[in-house]
C-alpha positions as CSV (number, residue, x, y, z in Angstrom):
1,M,-6.4,51.4,7.7
2,S,-9.1,53.2,9.3
3,S,-10.7,52.1,11.9
4,T,-14.4,52.4,10.2
5,N,-13.3,49.5,7.5
6,S,-11.0,47.7,9.4
7,L,-12.8,44.5,9.9
8,E,-14.0,44.5,6.2
9,N,-10.3,45.0,5.2
10,I,-8.9,42.3,7.5
11,F,-11.6,39.7,6.3
12,A,-11.1,40.7,2.5
13,A,-7.4,40.3,3.0
14,F,-7.6,36.7,4.5
15,N,-8.5,35.7,0.9
16,K,-5.2,36.6,-0.4
17,L,-3.7,34.3,2.6
18,Q,-2.2,30.8,1.8
19,V,-1.9,28.6,4.8
20,L,0.1,25.3,5.3
21,V,-1.7,23.0,7.9
22,V,0.5,20.3,9.0
23,G,-0.4,17.7,11.7
24,D,-2.5,14.9,12.0
25,V,-5.9,14.3,10.1
26,M,-8.5,12.3,10.8
27,I,-12.2,11.5,10.1
28,D,-14.9,12.1,12.1
29,S,-17.5,9.5,11.8
30,Y,-21.3,10.3,12.6
31,L,-23.9,8.0,13.0
32,W,-27.3,10.0,13.9
33,G,-30.4,8.2,15.4
34,K,-33.1,8.0,17.9
35,S,-33.3,6.8,21.1
36,T,-36.6,5.8,23.3
37,R,-35.9,2.8,24.9
38,I,-33.4,1.2,26.7
39,S,-31.5,-2.5,25.9
40,P,-32.8,-5.9,27.6
41,E,-29.4,-7.1,27.1
42,A,-27.6,-4.7,28.9
43,P,-28.1,-0.8,30.8
44,V,-27.4,1.3,27.5
45,P,-30.2,3.1,25.2
46,I,-31.1,1.4,21.8
47,V,-30.1,3.9,19.3
48,N,-32.6,3.3,15.7
49,V,-29.6,4.6,13.0
50,L,-31.5,7.9,10.9
51,K,-28.2,9.3,9.2
52,R,-24.5,8.3,8.8
53,E,-22.1,10.8,7.8
54,N,-18.0,11.1,7.6
55,R,-16.7,14.4,8.1
56,L,-13.1,15.8,7.6
57,G,-11.3,16.0,11.3
58,G,-8.2,16.9,12.8
59,A,-5.8,19.0,10.9
60,A,-8.0,18.5,7.7
61,N,-11.2,20.4,10.2
62,V,-8.5,23.3,10.5
63,A,-7.8,23.2,6.5
64,L,-11.8,23.4,6.4
65,N,-11.7,26.5,8.6
66,V,-9.2,27.9,6.9
67,Q,-10.6,27.6,3.6
68,A,-14.1,29.0,5.4
69,M,-12.5,32.0,6.3
70,G,-11.6,32.6,2.5
71,A,-7.9,31.9,2.4
72,T,-6.3,28.7,0.8
73,P,-5.0,25.7,2.5
74,L,-2.2,23.7,2.0
75,L,-2.4,20.1,3.7
76,C,0.5,18.1,4.8
77,S,0.0,14.6,6.3
78,V,0.5,11.0,7.2
79,V,-2.4,8.7,6.7
80,G,-2.9,4.9,6.1
81,D,-2.8,3.0,2.8
82,D,-6.0,1.7,3.7
83,V,-9.7,2.0,2.9
84,D,-9.8,4.8,5.1
85,G,-7.5,6.7,4.0
86,G,-8.9,6.7,0.3
87,N,-11.9,7.9,1.8
88,L,-10.2,10.7,3.8
89,L,-8.6,11.5,0.2
90,R,-11.9,11.4,-1.4
91,L,-13.6,13.6,1.5
92,L,-11.0,16.2,0.9
93,E,-11.3,16.1,-2.7
94,E,-15.2,16.3,-2.5
95,R,-14.7,19.8,-0.2
96,N,-11.7,20.8,-3.1
97,L,-8.9,20.7,-0.5
98,P,-5.4,20.0,-1.8
99,T,-4.2,16.4,-1.3
100,E,-0.2,16.5,-2.9
101,G,0.7,16.9,0.6
102,I,-0.7,13.7,1.8
103,V,1.3,10.7,2.3
104,Q,-0.2,7.7,2.4
105,S,1.6,4.6,4.1
106,P,0.9,0.8,4.5
107,E,2.2,0.8,7.7
108,R,-0.2,2.9,9.5
109,V,-3.8,3.1,10.2
110,T,-5.9,6.4,9.1
111,T,-7.3,7.9,12.1
112,I,-11.2,7.6,12.9
113,K,-13.5,9.2,15.5
114,H,-16.7,7.3,15.7
115,R,-20.0,9.1,17.5
116,I,-23.0,8.1,17.8
117,I,-25.7,10.6,18.9
118,A,-29.4,10.3,19.6
119,G,-31.1,13.5,19.0
120,A,-28.8,16.3,20.5
121,Q,-26.7,14.0,22.6
122,Q,-23.6,12.2,21.8
123,L,-24.0,8.6,23.9
124,L,-20.7,7.1,22.5
125,R,-17.4,7.7,20.7
126,I,-15.1,4.8,19.5
127,D,-11.9,5.8,18.2
128,S,-9.9,3.6,15.7
129,E,-6.1,4.9,15.3
130,I,-2.3,4.2,16.3
131,E,-0.2,6.9,18.3
132,H,3.4,5.6,17.6
133,N,5.8,8.2,15.9
134,L,6.3,8.0,12.1
135,A,9.2,5.6,10.8
136,P,12.4,7.2,9.3
137,H,11.4,6.7,5.9
138,E,7.5,8.0,6.8
139,E,9.4,10.9,8.2
140,R,11.6,11.7,5.1
141,H,8.7,11.4,2.8
142,L,6.5,14.3,5.3
143,E,9.1,16.6,5.1
144,E,9.1,16.0,1.5
145,R,6.0,17.3,0.8
146,F,6.6,20.1,3.9
147,M,8.9,22.1,2.0
148,Q,7.6,21.2,-1.4
149,L,4.4,23.7,0.5
150,L,6.3,25.8,2.8
151,D,7.5,28.3,0.2
152,K,3.8,29.4,-0.9
153,A,2.8,30.0,2.8
154,D,2.0,32.9,5.1
155,V,1.8,31.3,8.0
156,V,2.1,27.6,9.1
157,I,-0.3,25.9,11.6
158,F,1.0,22.9,13.4
159,E,-1.7,20.6,14.3
160,D,-0.7,17.7,16.9
161,Y,-3.1,15.7,18.2
162,D,-0.6,13.3,19.2
163,K,-1.8,10.7,16.6
164,G,2.2,9.8,15.5
165,V,3.0,12.3,12.9
166,F,4.8,14.9,14.7
167,S,8.0,14.0,16.7
168,K,10.6,16.0,18.7
169,A,13.2,15.5,15.7
170,N,10.3,17.0,12.6
171,I,9.2,19.5,14.9
172,A,12.9,21.4,15.3
173,R,13.5,20.7,11.5
174,F,10.0,22.1,10.3
175,L,10.2,25.6,13.0
176,E,13.5,25.9,11.4
177,L,12.7,25.7,7.8
178,A,9.9,28.1,8.5
179,N,12.0,30.8,10.8
180,A,14.5,30.8,7.9
181,R,11.7,31.8,5.6
182,N,10.1,34.4,8.6
183,I,7.4,32.8,8.1
184,P,5.1,33.0,11.3
185,S,4.1,29.2,13.2
186,V,1.4,29.1,15.2
187,I,1.1,25.9,17.3
188,D,-1.9,23.8,18.4
189,P,-0.3,21.2,21.1
190,K,-0.9,18.1,22.5
191,K,0.7,16.4,25.5
192,K,3.3,14.5,24.4
193,N,5.3,17.2,22.7
194,F,4.1,19.7,24.6
195,L,7.5,21.8,25.2
196,S,9.1,20.6,21.8
197,Y,8.2,24.0,19.8
198,K,10.9,25.9,20.5
199,G,11.3,29.2,18.9
200,C,7.4,29.3,17.6
201,T,5.7,32.3,17.1
202,L,2.2,31.8,18.9
203,F,1.6,28.4,21.1
204,K,-2.3,28.4,21.7
205,P,-2.6,25.2,24.7
206,N,-6.0,25.3,26.3
207,L,-5.8,25.5,30.0
208,K,-5.7,21.3,30.7
209,E,-3.1,21.0,28.1
210,L,-1.1,24.2,29.7
211,K,-1.1,22.4,33.4
212,E,-0.4,18.9,32.2
213,G,2.4,19.9,29.5
214,L,4.2,22.2,32.3
215,K,2.9,19.3,34.9
216,V,1.3,22.2,37.5
217,D,-1.8,22.4,39.2
218,F,-3.7,25.0,40.7
219,A,-7.4,26.0,40.7
220,D,-8.7,27.5,37.4
221,E,-9.3,30.6,39.2
222,N,-6.1,31.4,40.8
223,L,-5.2,33.8,38.2
224,P,-1.4,34.7,39.7
225,A,-0.7,30.6,39.3
226,F,-2.2,30.7,36.0
227,E,-0.1,33.9,34.6
228,E,3.2,32.3,36.2
229,A,2.3,29.2,34.6
230,V,2.5,31.2,31.2
231,A,5.2,33.2,32.3
232,Q,7.1,30.0,32.3
233,L,5.5,28.5,29.2
234,Q,7.1,31.7,27.4
235,Q,10.4,31.0,28.7
236,Q,11.1,27.0,28.1
237,L,9.5,27.7,24.6
238,Q,11.7,30.9,24.3
239,T,8.3,32.0,22.5
240,E,7.2,35.6,23.6
241,Q,3.5,35.1,22.4
242,V,0.7,32.2,23.9
243,L,-2.9,32.1,23.5
244,V,-4.6,30.2,26.1
245,T,-8.4,29.5,25.7
246,L,-10.2,29.2,29.0
247,S,-13.3,27.5,27.6
248,E,-16.5,29.4,29.4
249,R,-14.1,32.0,30.8
250,G,-13.3,33.0,27.2
251,V,-9.3,33.3,26.3
252,F,-6.1,35.0,27.7
253,V,-3.1,36.2,25.3
254,A,0.4,37.5,26.3
255,E,2.9,39.0,24.2
256,G,6.1,39.4,26.5
257,E,4.8,40.9,29.8
258,K,1.7,42.6,28.4
259,K,-1.6,40.0,29.5
260,T,-5.4,40.4,28.0
261,Y,-8.2,38.6,29.0
262,I,-11.3,38.8,26.9
263,E,-14.4,36.9,28.0
264,A,-16.2,34.7,26.1
265,H,-19.6,35.4,24.7
266,H,-22.9,34.1,25.9
267,R,-23.8,31.2,23.7
268,S,-26.2,27.9,23.4
269,I,-23.3,25.4,23.7
270,S,-25.1,22.2,21.5
271,D,-21.1,20.8,21.2
272,V,-17.4,22.2,22.0
273,S,-15.8,19.6,19.0
274,G,-14.1,21.3,16.8
275,A,-14.0,24.9,18.1
276,G,-10.1,25.0,19.0
277,D,-9.6,24.1,15.4
278,T,-11.6,26.8,14.6
279,V,-9.7,29.4,17.1
280,I,-6.4,27.9,15.7
281,S,-7.9,28.7,11.7
282,I,-8.6,32.3,13.2
283,A,-5.3,32.7,15.1
284,A,-3.1,32.0,12.3
285,L,-4.7,34.1,9.9
286,C,-4.2,37.2,11.9
287,M,-1.0,36.3,12.4
288,A,0.1,36.2,8.8
289,L,-1.6,40.0,8.7
290,R,0.1,40.7,12.0
291,T,-3.0,41.9,13.5
292,P,-2.8,42.7,17.3
293,L,-2.8,39.9,19.4
294,P,-6.0,41.5,21.5
295,F,-7.7,41.6,18.4
296,M,-6.6,37.9,17.1
297,A,-7.5,37.0,20.3
298,G,-11.0,38.6,20.5
299,L,-11.7,37.3,16.6
300,S,-10.7,33.8,17.4
301,N,-12.8,33.8,20.8
302,L,-15.8,34.9,18.7
303,G,-15.3,32.6,16.2
304,G,-15.1,29.5,18.6
305,G,-18.1,30.3,20.7
306,L,-20.1,30.1,17.3
307,V,-19.2,26.7,15.9
308,C,-20.3,26.0,19.4
309,E,-23.6,26.3,18.7
310,Q,-24.2,23.7,16.5
311,V,-23.9,19.9,16.4
312,G,-20.4,17.9,15.5
313,V,-17.6,19.3,13.8
314,V,-18.0,22.1,11.6
315,P,-16.2,25.0,9.7
316,I,-17.0,28.9,10.6
317,D,-19.3,31.0,8.8
318,K,-17.3,34.1,7.8
319,Q,-20.1,36.1,7.0
320,R,-21.6,35.3,10.5
321,L,-18.4,36.0,12.1
322,L,-18.0,39.5,10.1
323,E,-21.5,40.2,10.9
324,E,-20.9,39.3,14.9
325,A,-17.6,41.0,15.0
326,Q,-19.3,44.1,13.7
327,R,-22.1,44.2,16.2
328,I,-19.7,44.2,18.9
329,S,-17.4,46.7,17.4
330,L,-14.3,44.7,17.8
331,D,-12.4,46.3,15.4
332,K,-12.9,49.8,17.4
333,M,-11.5,47.9,20.6
334,Y,-8.0,48.0,19.3
335,A,-8.4,50.2,16.0
336,D,-5.3,52.5,17.3
337,R,-3.3,49.3,17.0
338,I,-4.8,47.8,13.9
339,V,-2.4,48.6,10.9
């Protein structure tokens, strides 16, 4: 692939990929309004409702980002057999996302994050959820759906929000199944199962999750301590490839002992919600194509920044991402390594 058309070819190749997203799905609920006065009952703003909206969140938003990048998402999760679970399935169908990998259980509650927004300012978030692990029969049903979808996949995303879909046992089992088929696994972790993803292909925490997961603390600017923590993570997880998002300071990627820092692009930030979902989606697509890790990190970093310019959890705009990548000649930075 020549350096002059590699970006176009990579973005075209995304269209041929199938991505299995397994993890915690949820509904992001928004109440939009305006606030011009304080309540006489308590020192809180009064919001006059203008619009209500439900969007797909968690692993389902990752699937939306995969779809927005032109690939085919395959979604696997467990939700409640409740009104909200039915609404989530309806939202999936409305967005042309598959539902055959979704297990409904009467013993669980479908996760919803209710956000109250006045103007462009989020005032309050109310969560409805349960976080305990799946029952044994729920785990069996989930594994059945996972195995049915795995053979179609070019890459697997583990999207962990600590809402109970993942346990140490099923993480190990799912990774074993993926590795046996040489299907790369890309991990978006949370605290509870942080060190359970041994043998994964790519591990993508943010800086806060890295510190909490390893139970270490250091100043964000202390790069030697940070790199030592990443090396410790590589050793414990038995994986060479780690991508760490660093908020306004960009991203860091390690491949064995090779380290690359990529600065964030200057943006007008409106809302960071969902940026991590965009980053993991783009990273997974690049992993499936075996692009160089620095290129993967650079493109993921670019995409995460773009979605932060919009309010609420929204998927990436593929065409705009391509145009931004072309504008900064992202492919030419790694032309000698893109094949």
